[in-house]
C-alpha atoms as one frame of an Amber mdcrd trajectory, in Angstrom:
protein
 -10.327 -37.912 -33.400 -12.140 -40.906 -34.707 -12.156 -44.069 -32.247 -11.191
 -47.084 -33.404 -14.082 -49.027 -35.502 -15.925 -46.169 -35.868 -15.223 -45.306
 -39.650 -13.270 -47.424 -41.468 -13.631 -46.634 -45.054 -14.376 -42.492 -45.183
 -13.956 -41.153 -48.541 -11.140 -38.875 -49.230 -13.799 -36.014 -49.644 -16.120
 -36.691 -46.721 -14.366 -34.076 -44.354 -13.897 -31.662 -47.211 -17.787 -31.365
 -48.301 -19.394 -28.592 -45.853 -16.136 -26.330 -46.159 -16.705 -22.697 -46.994
 -14.741 -21.331 -50.235 -13.526 -18.310 -51.244 -12.780 -16.935 -47.634 -10.398
 -14.193 -47.753  -7.696 -14.526 -44.665  -7.523 -11.577 -42.305  -4.754 -10.337
 -39.963  -4.564 -12.714 -37.137  -7.061 -15.415 -38.191  -6.812 -18.861 -40.321
  -9.440 -19.936 -42.832 -12.341 -21.737 -40.725 -11.951 -25.568 -40.989  -8.474
 -25.568 -42.444  -5.531 -27.259 -40.981  -3.147 -25.047 -38.614   0.138 -25.093
 -39.924   3.154 -23.650 -38.123   3.693 -20.342 -40.883   0.046 -19.484 -39.986
   1.325 -18.852 -36.482   1.505 -15.203 -35.509   2.326 -13.177 -32.226  -0.954
 -11.323 -31.171  -0.391  -7.640 -30.044   1.090  -6.373 -26.767  -1.130  -5.090
 -24.177  -0.234  -1.527 -22.961   0.552  -1.191 -19.446  -1.994   0.657 -17.665
  -0.933   4.457 -16.603   0.375   4.167 -12.500   0.443   8.309 -12.725   3.430
  10.720 -13.421   6.433  10.404 -10.732   7.160  13.399  -9.241  10.052  15.417
 -11.081  13.183  16.008  -9.653  14.329  19.114  -8.055  16.463  21.169 -10.407
  19.735  20.868 -11.886  21.688  21.466  -8.918  20.388  18.003  -6.842  23.246
  15.833  -6.649  23.219  12.071  -7.165  23.065  10.354  -3.858  26.283   8.159
  -3.266  25.883   4.479  -3.619  22.817   4.735  -5.543  24.010   1.578  -7.881
  21.209  -0.623  -7.899  19.311  -0.935 -11.794  17.523  -3.869 -12.648  19.381
  -6.078 -14.788  18.050  -6.323 -18.538  19.072  -9.730 -20.344  18.746  -7.547
 -23.638  17.991 -10.475 -26.009  14.849 -11.844 -23.894  11.720 -11.622 -25.489
   9.035  -9.544 -23.333   6.523 -11.518 -21.426   3.562  -9.938 -22.543   4.587
 -10.518 -26.131   4.929 -14.042 -26.148   1.923 -14.229 -23.739  -0.158 -12.430
 -26.349   1.330 -14.801 -28.781   0.302 -17.653 -26.654  -3.262 -16.426 -26.454
  -3.768 -15.877 -30.333  -2.624 -19.414 -30.661  -5.025 -20.924 -28.144  -7.880
 -18.780 -29.547  -6.986 -19.769 -33.342  -6.751 -23.612 -32.224 -10.221 -22.935
 -30.446 -12.017 -21.515 -33.668 -10.377 -23.806 -36.008 -11.785 -27.117 -33.860
 -15.053 -25.370 -33.550 -15.235 -24.766 -37.338 -14.266 -28.096 -38.376 -16.623
 -29.567 -35.891 -19.813 -27.052 -37.027 -18.999 -27.565 -41.196 -18.038 -31.515
 -41.535 -21.036 -33.388 -42.952 -22.316 -36.656 -41.027 -20.594 -39.750 -42.083
 -22.330 -41.902 -44.195 -22.982 -45.256 -42.761 -19.701 -47.797 -43.023 -20.461
 -50.539 -44.647 -18.231 -52.578 -42.471 -21.137 -52.020 -39.912 -23.883 -53.968
 -41.899 -24.848 -57.584 -41.908 -24.319 -59.644 -45.107 -27.353 -61.559 -46.275
 -26.273 -63.783 -48.546 -23.580 -64.957 -45.694 -25.744 -63.691 -42.701 -21.926
 -63.254 -40.917 -21.251 -60.105 -39.344 -18.233 -58.182 -40.706 -16.017 -56.603
 -38.450 -13.700 -53.695 -39.313 -10.035 -53.748 -38.385  -9.032 -51.824 -35.647
  -7.669 -48.183 -36.631  -4.032 -48.085 -36.201  -2.807 -46.002 -33.147  -1.927
 -42.574 -33.692   1.704 -41.798 -33.880   1.447 -38.597 -32.344  -0.599 -39.722
 -29.673   2.762 -39.775 -26.720   3.187 -36.080 -27.976  -0.374 -34.853 -27.460
  -0.035 -36.498 -23.931   3.224 -35.047 -23.162   1.827 -31.670 -24.539  -1.461
 -32.346 -22.723   0.167 -32.645 -19.311   2.620 -29.809 -19.901  -0.353 -27.675
 -20.381  -1.729 -29.093 -17.144   1.087 -27.866 -15.336   1.206 -24.574 -17.010
  -2.440 -24.033 -15.737  -1.529 -24.839 -12.231   1.767 -22.858 -12.133  -0.372
 -19.986 -13.947  -2.592 -19.810 -10.717  -0.165 -20.197  -8.276   1.419 -17.685
 -10.130  -1.290 -15.313 -10.091  -2.124 -15.717  -6.580   1.443 -14.607  -5.543
   1.504 -11.986  -7.945  -1.353 -10.316  -6.374  -0.127 -10.590  -2.804   3.142
  -9.212  -4.097   1.329  -6.215  -5.546  -0.348  -5.583  -2.203   3.492  -5.143
  -0.481   4.529  -3.051  -3.167   1.381  -0.800  -2.947   2.330  -0.472   0.461
   5.757   0.526   0.131   4.680   3.086  -2.817   2.715   4.533   0.036   5.653
   4.946   2.037   8.202   6.372  -0.643   4.786   8.945  -1.113   4.774  10.008
   2.206   8.925  10.505   2.322   8.937  12.190  -0.897   6.249  14.915   0.501
   8.097  15.255   3.661  11.346  15.397   1.945   9.685  18.483  -0.168   8.268
  19.967   2.785  11.980  20.057   4.518  13.172  21.579   0.897  10.916  24.207
   1.371  11.742  25.076   4.719  15.466  25.407   4.050  14.691  27.372   0.846
  13.054  29.929   3.096  15.897  30.033   5.971  18.357  30.727   3.039  16.073
  33.422   1.440  16.051  35.001   5.044  19.644  34.671   5.394  20.329  36.096
   1.908  18.339  39.104   3.344  20.449  39.327   6.685  23.398  39.013   4.621
  22.900  42.051   2.383  21.417  44.443   5.320  24.688  43.399   6.992  26.803
  44.075   4.084  25.002  47.392   3.904  25.741  48.585   7.088  29.250  47.574
   6.857  29.528  49.797   3.898  27.918  52.579   5.555  30.406  52.154   8.465
  33.078  52.436   6.199  32.083  55.390   4.524  31.929  57.158   8.061  35.299
  55.718   8.932  36.862  57.295   6.032  34.938  60.639   6.929  36.349  60.857
  10.401  40.001  59.932   9.146  39.861  62.503   6.677  38.317  65.204   9.320
  41.141  63.893  11.505  43.802  64.539   9.176  42.950  67.999   8.784  43.304
  68.547  12.203  46.804  70.688  13.163  49.742  67.967  13.842  50.356  69.866
  16.901  48.342  70.055  20.014  49.132  73.772  21.020  48.412  74.740  17.644
  44.615  72.909  18.128  44.485  74.576  21.367  45.574  78.027  19.832  43.109
  77.691  17.128  39.870  76.827  19.474  41.163  79.444  21.941  40.019  76.973
  24.487  42.003  74.157  26.561  39.329  72.417  27.636  37.392  72.672  24.275
  40.740  71.425  22.686  40.569  68.287  25.129  37.124  67.201  24.493  37.129
  67.304  20.874  40.416  65.457  20.864  38.886  62.885  23.077  35.554  62.794
  20.966  37.563  61.893  17.948  39.446  59.145  19.174  36.366  57.426  21.081
  34.317  57.876  17.745  37.515  56.187  15.932  37.292  53.631  18.631  33.608
  52.765  18.373  33.182  53.360  14.424  36.385  50.510  14.524  34.707  48.334
  17.263  31.367  48.426  15.115  32.689  47.374  11.915  34.647  44.462  13.529
  31.412  43.183  15.231  29.373  43.557  11.958  31.973  41.762  10.126  31.931
  38.899  12.548  27.912  38.970  11.936  28.521  38.961   7.960  30.701  35.863
   8.769  28.636  33.850  10.566  25.745  34.464   8.393  27.293  33.191   5.580
  28.695  30.217   7.572  25.047  29.580   8.296  23.874  30.013   4.510  26.821
  27.632   3.505  25.597  25.091   5.944  21.652  25.496   5.009  22.742  24.923
   1.261  24.636  21.974   2.111  21.334  20.768   3.884  19.533  21.894   0.682
  21.882  19.917  -1.674  21.813  16.504   0.353  18.130  16.624   0.992  17.746
  17.542  -2.609  19.790  14.283  -3.307  17.549  12.314  -1.079  14.720  13.728
  -2.985  15.920  12.861  -6.129  16.894   9.347  -4.736  13.387   8.628  -3.556
  11.600   9.785  -6.591  13.999   7.377  -8.547  13.008   4.466  -6.239   9.281
   5.782  -6.272   9.586   5.438 -10.399  11.273   2.142 -10.067   8.831   0.594
  -7.653   5.887   1.976 -10.224   8.114   0.136 -12.976   7.709  -3.179 -11.293
   3.918  -2.908 -10.113   3.023  -1.985 -13.735   5.294  -4.983 -14.674   3.361
  -7.182 -12.022   0.233  -5.580 -13.041   0.570  -6.813 -16.799   1.480 -10.364
 -15.378  -1.441 -10.744 -13.169  -4.297  -9.634 -16.076  -2.251 -11.603 -18.508
  -2.289 -14.584 -16.072  -6.176 -14.409 -15.903  -6.244 -14.624 -19.532  -3.702
 -17.202 -19.787  -5.764 -19.768 -17.944  -8.735 -19.850 -19.672  -6.772 -19.866
 -23.081  -4.603 -22.920 -22.178  -7.871 -24.673 -21.177  -9.169 -24.355 -24.572
  -6.009 -25.270 -26.355  -5.863 -28.302 -24.057  -9.467 -29.422 -24.790  -8.938
 -29.079 -28.679  -5.708 -30.205 -28.650  -5.794 -33.718 -30.696  -8.089 -31.917
 -33.609  -4.354 -30.111 -34.641  -1.768 -31.481 -36.985   1.670 -32.408 -35.556
   3.138 -29.327 -36.732   0.447 -26.911 -34.281   1.418 -28.971 -31.409   5.094
 -28.739 -32.279   4.765 -24.822 -32.446   2.682 -24.606 -29.687   5.060 -26.396
 -27.325   7.764 -23.872 -28.678   5.809 -21.147 -27.624   5.328 -22.331 -24.448
   8.955 -22.908 -23.764   9.516 -19.495 -25.144   7.016 -18.343 -22.316   8.822
 -20.150 -19.725  11.815 -18.683 -20.179  10.546 -15.021 -20.462   8.471 -15.974
 -17.285  11.479 -16.844 -15.524  13.542 -13.736 -16.980  10.821 -11.404 -15.796
  10.934 -13.176 -12.298  14.701 -12.552 -12.462  14.342  -8.923 -13.060  11.109
  -8.390 -10.569  13.559  -9.647  -7.664  16.539  -6.979  -8.432  14.041  -4.389
  -9.217  12.654  -5.260  -5.786  16.093  -5.076  -4.206  16.663  -1.797  -6.043
  13.982  -0.635  -4.133  14.907  -1.747  -0.892  18.515  -0.263  -1.441  17.281
   3.192  -1.895  15.063   2.923   1.168  17.875   1.932   3.412  19.968   4.930
   1.746  17.424   7.414   2.384  17.244   5.830   6.150  21.080   5.466   6.358
  20.795   1.996   7.247  22.872   0.653   4.139  26.361  -0.898   5.410  29.342
   1.101   4.519  32.999   0.948   3.696  32.738  -2.609   1.862  34.761  -2.516
  -1.729  35.178  -5.559  -4.182  38.789  -5.235  -3.112  39.165  -7.948  -0.623
  35.684  -9.049  -0.618  35.659 -12.610   1.396  32.228 -14.255   1.297  31.663
 -17.263   3.248  29.642 -20.502   1.753  26.074 -20.057   2.359  25.730 -23.914
   3.335  28.064 -26.041   5.502  27.746 -29.160   3.443  26.625 -29.672  -0.239
  27.626 -30.575  -3.692  28.218 -28.154  -6.412  25.709 -28.852  -9.128  25.812
 -26.180 -11.385  28.608 -23.731 -11.956  28.523 -19.933 -13.183  28.198 -19.236
 -16.960  27.329 -20.281 -20.033  24.634 -22.977 -19.788  22.803 -25.676 -22.117
  19.663 -25.643 -20.031  16.842 -24.549 -22.458  15.421 -22.202 -19.798  18.539
 -20.534 -18.354  17.776 -16.536 -19.407  20.298 -15.297 -22.405  23.135 -13.041
 -21.249  25.582 -11.202 -23.718  26.948 -13.538 -26.217  25.316 -16.837 -24.645
  21.808 -18.285 -25.712  21.849 -19.780 -22.186  23.822 -18.343 -19.327  23.854
 -19.531 -15.670  24.070 -16.299 -13.229  25.207 -17.906 -10.299  26.496 -21.284
  -8.612  23.608 -24.075  -7.687  24.727 -26.260  -4.510  22.670 -29.355  -3.738
  22.064 -30.727  -0.244  19.273 -32.527   1.602  16.126 -30.528   1.207  15.765
 -28.191   4.247  19.517 -27.900   4.836  19.994 -24.247   6.472  21.374 -21.364
   4.210  23.241 -18.853   6.120  24.363 -15.048   4.908  27.365 -15.046   2.920
  28.587 -11.909   4.754  27.322  -9.266   7.501  24.883  -7.108   5.092  21.104
  -5.813   5.128  18.253  -7.724   3.946  16.404  -5.496   0.815  14.314  -7.952
  -0.492  12.318 -10.901   0.134  10.158 -12.950  -2.475   8.090 -15.868  -3.129
   7.147 -16.424  -6.548   6.033 -19.602  -8.396   8.707 -19.431 -10.978  12.537
 -17.840 -11.444  14.289 -17.670  -8.090  11.098 -19.227  -5.889  11.420 -17.659
  -2.760  14.399 -15.808  -2.567  16.216 -13.298  -0.123  18.708 -10.329  -1.239
  20.992  -9.066   1.070  23.215  -5.868   0.508  26.672  -5.524   1.815  27.279
  -1.869   0.971  29.567  -0.564  -1.953  27.434  -2.255  -4.687  27.581  -5.714
  -3.729  24.716  -7.798  -3.062  23.684 -11.538  -2.639  20.826 -13.364  -3.674
  19.579 -17.072  -2.236  17.184 -18.771  -4.358  14.666 -21.594  -4.390  14.525
 -21.782  -0.918  11.763 -23.624   1.142  10.966 -21.094   3.640  12.571 -17.691
   4.090  13.956 -16.944   7.564  14.278 -13.108   7.054  12.138 -10.105   6.314
  12.948  -6.412   4.806  14.834  -4.223   6.864  16.563  -7.102   9.114  20.491
  -6.470  10.001  22.180 -10.204   9.398  25.610 -11.055   9.894  27.719 -13.768
   8.406  26.735 -17.068   8.911  23.129 -16.396  10.162  20.491 -18.429   9.112
  18.337 -16.730   6.701  16.255 -19.891   5.221  15.970 -23.379   4.484  17.173
 -24.700   1.017  13.834 -25.999  -1.387  13.015 -26.528  -4.690  10.951 -23.525
  -5.772  10.467 -21.801  -8.860  11.938 -22.841 -11.588  14.008 -25.738 -10.105
  14.794 -29.633 -10.871  15.399 -30.553  -7.381  16.436 -29.376  -4.092  19.336
 -26.713  -4.265  20.367 -23.431  -3.520  21.066 -21.017  -6.333  23.850 -18.674
  -4.755  24.161 -15.116  -7.291  26.671 -12.416  -6.496  25.998  -9.057  -8.031
  28.579  -5.965  -8.187  27.393  -2.515  -9.221  24.892  -4.178 -11.112  27.037
  -7.062 -13.011  26.560 -10.702 -12.322  29.503 -11.907 -11.196  31.149 -15.475
 -10.422  31.109 -15.838  -6.853  33.854 -18.440  -6.673  36.980 -16.064  -6.651
  35.563 -14.598  -3.431  34.465 -17.537  -1.418  37.068 -19.993   0.474  38.507
 -23.227  -0.832  35.799 -25.788  -0.073  36.518 -27.417   3.252  38.137 -24.607
   4.939  36.152 -22.238   6.785  36.165 -18.084   6.367  38.350 -15.877   9.016
  38.207 -12.530   8.850
């Protein structure tokens, strides 16, 4: 912009003489040197997420779903995707830089101002009146400050995303190893079942042969005379008659004993096969769960990878927009502010999704390793307050905070209960459980801990100053898991306490004691 006293009476066409005319507008671009209007803003193309490789297929239709596989990341359906918003911000920032640079290149040099010359007649210097202050200067300063804050947050988030990706990569490697081990175990069980099938078929064949021999022996005995003396008379020898009778009895006893033993062997083989089949079904269910966890983890890693790449570009784009901010009309700055606001809201939403996706993977690993608490149900659920002294600063439900994500019919919705307390106050587990996720982000929940309590019940503790728990820790009710802080999307020290049951956000208040009372159970 022109400074005060520089050009006082520039003609209306001074800034327009150097413009090119007749230049057609192309998609995603503006006429060089022209003002950028709100209707000129358009979102850029989304970036395709890089392929992270195929997920191992599940083994057959007989795989049973693993009990307790309840987590799926909550997707707030009305929230725009981050890469669309970031791409739109990139487009706007690029257009701002293009328009500003074109305007500087095409504007002619201003003619000398008559106010700056010295009058020969009066020999007195005429000074120009100071130019009026720009009424949009305050808005420019506010937006410029906001852009600077966005740069700092983007850099901080990029560093934390990189660290999180390293952690996820290690978890992915662990899951891949477990999948390979499960596949080997399943192959071994299938071999055992195949061998048992062969043994069962052989035993059944032998039983059938013995049955036929017994039938033949029974028919032969049936043909014998009813009277022993008649048998002696027919054979002509008492000894031979006795031997023949004894042989028939012994043969019958042996055949019957053999048949009984073979039937017992068959029953044992069938029981063994049923046990191996149950083992196979269970391991197939475990493999199914591992593959689901691996798929979810790869999806989260893809999201984080996209964010990491886009944040790198975003920093330079915001810097360009900040440098040329005051060359733009007010409607452009207004639209840019709205884009940044939408970007921040989507970053918050993406952070929420990532946190619960990470928790899903943690629950899956706990199920595989039989570490998840069992026996918990929503009926009779009783939680403890996670802080000993606090004031509720925001309840669960619809909100007027613009950066709260949409949910259902509500434009903004607060998914937990906020508890304000002095910075650094201890934060405690609301019930016994297993730590399934610990995160440190620059937006959304900030530093957080997620505890699974079994039966699809989980609690989240967000905006922590620091976390005192790691994934896999077993915690008890009242155990300190972190310190209250103001990290992530936060306007001051407080704890965001969130309850989810079977993938649904739930108001935790009905499950908490009356303030001022303690839990007893």
